[in-house]
C-alpha positions, -999 to +999 in steps of 0.1 A: +000+000+000+013+034-010+002+070-006-014+080-038-029+115-032-026+143-006-051+171-004-057+199+021-089+218+024-091+252+042-126+254+057-146+279+076-178+270+095-201+297+107-209+298+144-246+299+151-243+321+182-231+357+181-193+360+179-191+381+211-212+356+232-191+346+262-160+365+252-136+371+280-128+407+274-149+439+272-124+457+249-123+440+215-116+454+180-135+439+151-114+430+120-142+417+099-137+379+100-114+383+131-112+401+164-085+410+188-083+418+225-071+454+229-063+451+266-035+425+261-010+415+235-026+381+228-036+362+197-061+373+170-092+350+168-117+342+141-154+347+145-159+314+127-145+279+131-115+279+108-091+249+102-074+229+075-086+194+068-061+169+053-072+140+031-048+112+021-057+085-003-038+053-008-035+032-040-056+005-023-085+030-019-082+036+019-087+073+028-073+088+059-083+122+074-064+146+097-065+182+108-037+208+106-045+232+134-053+265+117-076+288+137-061+316+117-043+312+083-061+281+071-052+287+035-016+292+043-015+259+063-033+240+035-008+254+010+021+241+030+006+207+032+002+204-006+033+223-017+059+212+009+048+181+027+029+162+000+059+157-023+078+141+006+051+116+015+037+107-019+044+071-030+055+062+006+041+035+028+017+050+053+028+025+079+060+045+081+042+074+097+069+081+123+096+081+097+076+103+074+070+129+102+108+130+109+117+130+072+093+159+065+104+178+096+141+174+087+135+184+051+129+220+062+158+224+085+175+258+083+142+272+068+123+280+100+109+245+103+107+242+141+073+255+149+043+274+136+025+268+103+049+242+090+047+219+120+009+224+121+008+212+085+028+181+095+003+174+122-026+170+098-007+147+075+005+126+105-030+122+119-043+111+084-016+084+082-026+069+116-062+070+104-052+050+074-032+025+094-061+020+118-085+014+090-061-010+073-059-032+103-094-025+116-082-011+149-085+023+167-054+045+163-047+041+200-038+005+194-013+016+167+002+041+192+013+014+216-017+003+236-047+015+255-042+026+291-079+034+296-112+028+280-126+062+286-111+097+286-122+122+311-128+158+299-135+192+313-159+217+298-145+251+291-163+284+288-157+321+293-174+353+304-172+384+326-203+383+347-202+362+379-239+353+380-239+343+343-208+322+347-224+305+377-255+298+357-235+283+328-214+262+352-246+247+367-259+239+332-227+221+323-227+201+355-262+190+345-247+174+314-225+152+336-191+171+336-172+170+369-145+195+359-149+230+344-124+255+329-130+292+331-115+314+303-110+348+321-092+380+310-105+404+336-086+417+367-075+395+395-102+407+418-129+401+392-115+366+385-118+358+422-154+370+422-163+348+392-146+318+408-163+325+441-197+326+424-191+294+404-178+275+434-208+286+454-231+272+428-214+239+419-202+229+453-168+216+466-164+184+445-164+197+409-129+207+398-123+243+386-094+254+363-087+290+353-071+300+320-058+336+318-044+333+283-009+347+290-022+380+303-002+382+335+034+390+345+051+368+371+041+387+402+004+392+391+002+355+383+015+345+417-009+369+434-038+355+414-028+319+421-028+325+458-063+340+456-075+310+436-060+284+459-084+296+486-112+284+463-097+250+456-089+257+419-070+228+403-047+248+380-038+282+367-033+280+329-010+300+306-002+327+331+026+344+311+037+347+275+050+317+255+085+332+255+088+333+293+097+297+304+117+309+334+088+331+346+064+302+344+088+281+363+090+308+390+052+308+392+050+270+394+075+270+423+056+297+442+021+281+441+007+250+456-018+246+428-008+233+393+005+256+366-007+242+333+006+255+301+025+252+268-003+245+243+019+263+217+049+240+222+048+217+192+078+193+193+097+173+219+128+194+211+109+225+225+093+205+253+126+194+266+134+230+278+101+234+295+104+202+314+141+206+323+132+241+338+100+228+354+080+254+336+048+234+340+032+212+366+008+199+339+018+197+302-008+207+276+003+196+241-022+203+214-025+173+190-037+196+163-002+212+165+019+181+173+002+153+155+002+118+169+038+109+163+052+139+181+024+139+206+034+105+217+070+115+220+060+145+241+039+122+263+069+099+268+091+128+276+066+140+302+066+105+317+104+107+321+101+140+340+071+128+360+048+155+347+011+147+340-004+155+306-037+173+299-039+176+261-051+209+248-078+212+221-088+249+219-099+259+184-092+224+171-120+207+150-134+172+152-105+154+136-080+170+160-103+163+189-106+126+178-068+124+175-065+139+210-089+112+224-069+084+208-036+097+222-051+104+256-061+068+259-025+058+256-008+082+280+002+067+314+003+100+332-029+114+315-048+139+337-078+153+317-086+164+281-100+198+271-135+200+256-160+227+245-195+213+250-215+237+229-188+240+202-187+203+193-216+202+168-201+232+149-166+216+148-181+183+135-204+199+110-188+180+081-188+146+099-216+121+098-202+100+127-178+113+154-170+109+192-194+125+216-189+127+254-210+107+279-211+119+315-179+139+311-160+112+292-152+102+257-155+065+254-129+046+234-148+022+211-136-002+184-141+022+154-109+020+133-085+049+129-096+082+144-133+071+146-146+100+124-167+095+093-163+125+070-191+135+047-172+148+017-202+165+002-207+186+034-169+193+036-169+206+000-195+232+009-172+246+036-140+249+016-129+285+010-110+296-021 
């Protein structure tokens, strides 16, 4: 069996709810299809669900699907897949997935290959190869990745806002769906964050876990001060307190707090993760499989195991294929902690799929569906492709 065809489709899916609903900041500039938070130097975000879907077809007729994480720049990522990665993997054996990741990664050395759009492009191709392998042997991708540690994957439900009462109401709603862990996306002041957490805790009681993500909006002293406030409300972790460049700062925060510091969703390879783990920049590692792929995601999980650091894979803006890949990897990680999930976003992210994983009582169940366990409706997908 050989790889016969590689395609990448930049897609955009309209969200049904207003694009400002639940946003964490009050100060936002509208850029048409995108918006940005004026209060902090953080990422630009799309109003729609935007990603790059990868389709790989073999000469035996098996089709594998993957997703190159592309919440912004989906056309650029898709172009990299087709122009730079496809020539390297065409006519190769898909069972050589790990070799092909390394071959493609190495091919762009000295050209800014180590992160960003290029590694994201590799991720989608890599996921599609494992989807093919699983379909070829009629096994879930988790079996190909070395074995299943658990039959179900616990998830937390994430949501954002600024009003304590509304956040408490939404937390209660999510608990009603069976979730036992919630993550709050908050970009307001430390005092306001504490008020929101206080309201949520008072509504959901002492036994549901709460995590807080501040999206790199704090300096070291502000993060430590916030963490000490949140520890009083039994918050499980403080996520992404400082910028991606500040490993030492995050290590200082981690040392100062009793609660976990969870971070590094933007760290795409084991080469980068080595520095974070050696410096103890995180108490809980958050690789995003839409950025790492399964080959590198597994290497990162192994590295975290060596350093005795638990793993809570990130999902963020990832679509259903990246989510499914994250579920498969999570099932294989010895020191797995919990997986990210957006309850109300799932249907939008899976709009081109006719069959896909759905959570039950706060868990994704690992079944016997081959590959990633997603059935793509190619007609629906074609309607979402942008030129």
